[in-house]
N, C-alpha and C positions, 0 to 999 in steps of 0.2 A: 896188497894189504893183508891178505891171509898169511903170506909168508912172513910179514913183518909183525905179526901178532896184533895187528890193528883190527882184525875181524876173525871170528871163529869159523865162519862158513863163507863160501863165495860161489858164484856161477861165472865161468869164464869160457869164452869161445875156444873151441878145440884148436882152431888154426893159430891161436896166439902162442901156443906152447913151443913150437919149433923156433920162435924168436928168442926163447929162453933156454934153448939147447935140448929140449925134450921132443923127440921125433916120433913117439909112439902113436900119435894121432894122424900122422901124415897120410895114411891110407885113405882116410875120408876125403882128402883133397886130391887124390889121384885122378887125373882128368878122365872123364867119361867112364868112370868105374861104377859109381853109385848114381843111377839115373832115374830112380823113382822113389816116391814116399814110402811105398811098401818095402822096398829093399833096404832103405835106410832104417826103417823101424826094426826089421829083422836083424840087421847088424848090431844095432844098439841094445837089443834084447838078448843077443847071443853071448855065450861065454867068452868069445873073442874080445868083447868089450872090456873084460877084466884085464886082458893083456895090455890094452891101450891105457887103461887107468893106472896100471902099475908104474907107468913112466912118471907119474906125478911125484913119486917118492924122491926123485932126484932133486926136487925143489922144496923138500920138507913138508909135503902135502899128502893128504890121503884122498884118493879118488873114490868118491862115493857112488857115482853113476854118471851116465850120459843121457842127454835128452835131445830130441829133434829140434833143429833150428830152421833150416830151409835148404832147398836146392838152388844153386846159383845158375841163373839163365843168362847167357851172354848177350850183350847189346853194345853198340858203339856210338861214338859221337858223329862219325861221318856217314853212318848208315848201319843197317843190320850186319851182324857178324855171323856168317854162315859157313864159310870155307877158310882155309889157312891164308889165302890171298887177301881176304877181307881184313885180317888182323895186322898185316905188315904195316908198320908205321902209324898204327892207330892206337887210341887209348880206350880201354874198357875198364869197367868197375870191378876192382878186386881189393880186398882189405889186406893190410900188411901181414905177410908171413913168408917164410923161406920157400915153402911149397908154391905159393902164388908167384914168387919171383922166378922160380924155375919155369912155370907155365908161361908167363909173359915173355921171358927170354926166348923160349923155344918157338914162340909165335912171332917174334920180332915186334912185339907190341909194348905199350907202356900202360901203367895203371892209373886210375883216377877213382876217388872214393864216392862220386855222386851216383844217384839212382835215377832210373827212368828210361825213356827212349824205346826204340824198337827192340823187342825181345825175341830171340829164337826159342820159342816155347816148347819145342820137342827135343832140345839139345842142351840139357843141364850139364854144365862144365864140371861141377864137383858138388859135394855135399858139405853142409855145415852142421855141426852139433855143438851143444853146450856141455861143459864139464862141471859137475857139482863137486866141489872140493872142500876139505876141512883142514884146519891147522893140525899138523901131526902131534904137537904137544897137547893140544886140547883133546884130541881123540884118545891119546894115551891115558888121560885122566878120567875117561869114561868107563863105565862097566861094559862088559860084553853085551848085555841086553841093550844098553843105551847106544852103543855103536851099531848094533843090528837095527835099532829103530831108525837111525839116520840113513842106513842103507835101504831100508824098506821105504822110507819117505822119498829117497832118490828114485827108486823103482816106480813108485806111484806117480812121481812127476813125469817120468818117461812115458808111462801109460797114458797119463792125462794129455800130454802133448800129441801122442799118436792118435788119440781119439778126436783131435781137433782139425784133422786135415780136411781141406776142401777139394772138390773135383778140379783137377788142373784145367780141363777143357772149359769148364764153367768160369773159372777164374780168368782164363785167357780172354774169353768173351767180355767179361766185366772190365778187364784192363783197357780194352778198346772203347767200350761204351761209356766209361767214365772219363775218357779223355787223357789217360796217363801215357799212352804210347801205342805204337803199332805192334801187332803180333805177326811174326813171320815164321815160316816152317822150313826147316832144313831138309834137303833131299837125302835119300840113302847114300848117294855119292858124296855129298857134303859131309855127312857124319863119318863115313869111312875115311875121308881125307883128314878130318880133324883128329880122329883116333890115331892115324898113322903119323901125323905131324907131332902129336904129343906123346907118342910111345916112348921116346927117350926120357921124358920126365918120369914116367912110371918105372922105367928100368933103373933110373938113378935112385928113386925112392926104395926100390927093392934091395939095394945093397945093404940096407939096415935090416937085421934079422927079424925084429918084431913087425916091421912094416911089410916085409916079404910074406910072413905068415898071415897077417891080417888081410892082405890083398888076395892071397890064395883062398882064404875062407869066404871073403866077399864074393869072389867069382863062383864059389860053390853054392852059396846062398842064392845067387842070382838065377840059378837054374830052376828054382822053384817059384820064381816071381813072374806074374803075368805082366807083359809090357803095358804101360798106360796108353789110353786112347790118344791119338794125335790131335792136338788142338787145331782149330780152323783159323787160317790166317785172316786178319781183319785190320782195318785202318782206325786210328784213334779218332774219336769224336772231339772236335775242337770245343774247348770250354774255358772260361775264365772265371776267376773268383772276383766278385764285385769289389771295387775299391771306392770307399767314400770320398767325396770331394771335401777338401779342407780349405777353409777361408781364413787367412791370417788377418788378425785385427790388432791395431795399435803398434807400438814400437816393440819389435821383436828383441831388441837389445836391452830392454828396460829391466829385465829380470836378471839379477846377478846371482851366480852360483852354477852348480853343475846339475843337470837334469839327467834322469835315467829312464829308459824305457824297458820295462820288464815283461817278457813273455814267459809266464809261469807254466808249469806242467799242465794244468787244467785248461788254460787258454789254448795250448798247442793241441791237446786232445780234442777240444771242441772244434778246432779248425781243421781237423782231419789228420793230424800227425799220429802215427801208430803208437800203441801202448808200449812198444819196445823202444822206439826212438825218442818219445817225448821226454823221459827222464834225463836223457843225455843232451837234449837240445834246448832246454829252457835256459835262458841267459839274460844278461843285462847289457844294454847299449847305453853309452853315455853321450850326452849332447852338451856342447859348450855354449856359453852365452852368445847371443847374437846370431845364432844359426837356427834354421828351421828344417824339419824333416817331414816328408810325407811318405805314405806307403807306396811301394812300387807295385804296379799291376802284376799279378801272378797268373801266368798261363798254365793251365793244368797239364798241357802236353809239354814234355821235355825232350831234349835231344841227346841225353847221356845214357848209357851204361848197362851193366849186368845186374841182376837183382835178386830179391828175396821173395818167398812165397807169401800167401795171404796172412794177414794178422787177424786177431780176433776183433779188432776195432772196425766196425762197419764202414766208416768213412775213409779208411785207409786204402790206398791203391793195392790191387793184387800185386804180389811180388815186391812189395815194399817201397814203392815211390811214395812220397809224401807231399801234401799240399800245405803251403804256408798259411797260417791262420790270418784272418782278415782283421783281427783286433788285438791290441796289446793293452797293458795297464801302464800308466805313466805316473811317476812320483818324482819328487826332488830329494836331493841329499847326496852324500858321498857315494861314489861308485863302489859296487861290491865285486869281489873276485868270483870267477866262474868255477864251479866244481864239476868234475866228471868222473865216471867210472873208469877204473884202470885195472889191468891184469895183476895177478898176485906178484909181489916182488919180495 
């Protein structure tokens, strides 16, 4: 949208850019390179961030700044993913990007977008950050002071995100106690094996000059970072979201027309969906005459994936799993189309 002049500013996941031919952010997704919130904060505040942002020029954008998103912790559908053998033939949660494709191929795995499940909480696979961008033509029409004000605002956004971290060990305990999944801990041998198995991915990334320089700088910054405390392994507490009983009365085929069930943003937030995910997940379902639908019981424990760190929404699962809301609004009338956020084009 920003590229197409439909928006002046945008916030885009850094991992999206390599699908558009820009590889300057790939170092953030280098496997087992950025393994703590502190290190990612240092990287995003370092002058090396400017080198990554310069890549946005290829798309007619101006990179204003980078902000923390989360560390991706691996988890799988068939069980926890701790060693390279656990990944072979399994699916784990990664979002679309060429860097992520290299990772899944190196491990003999496949990708799946769902969240939840058992997480290896001391083994973040890679980092994710958001890129704040502006339309190049819009920026060209601003004064130097106005352009600097935008950059200052981007820096303040980065600082704001850095101040909102929660303790990983505490969030791991909450992940179990709230029933979102198990927490498992990789051994030093597991972690060494994962780094060895994914080393070819890092080597492939380093063939690009900017990525090579950024990776070298990240390794230098890592020397000044204290490793985070290892979370304690725990099992998820089983919990379910109550589902109301629905009693159908009368002739269900008597009402002619198309009905729709709308789960709007606030309903999703009230039901426990994160403030990040809710705007992207509110939608409309259509129901045809003569059919009836009832809510499906939602089990808070899931069996999927790798995920994200804590959101600012208290009811949201640590590392980004979400609970389906127990209520929706219902109205009649023609169906509406669903809208969603998309990367700049």
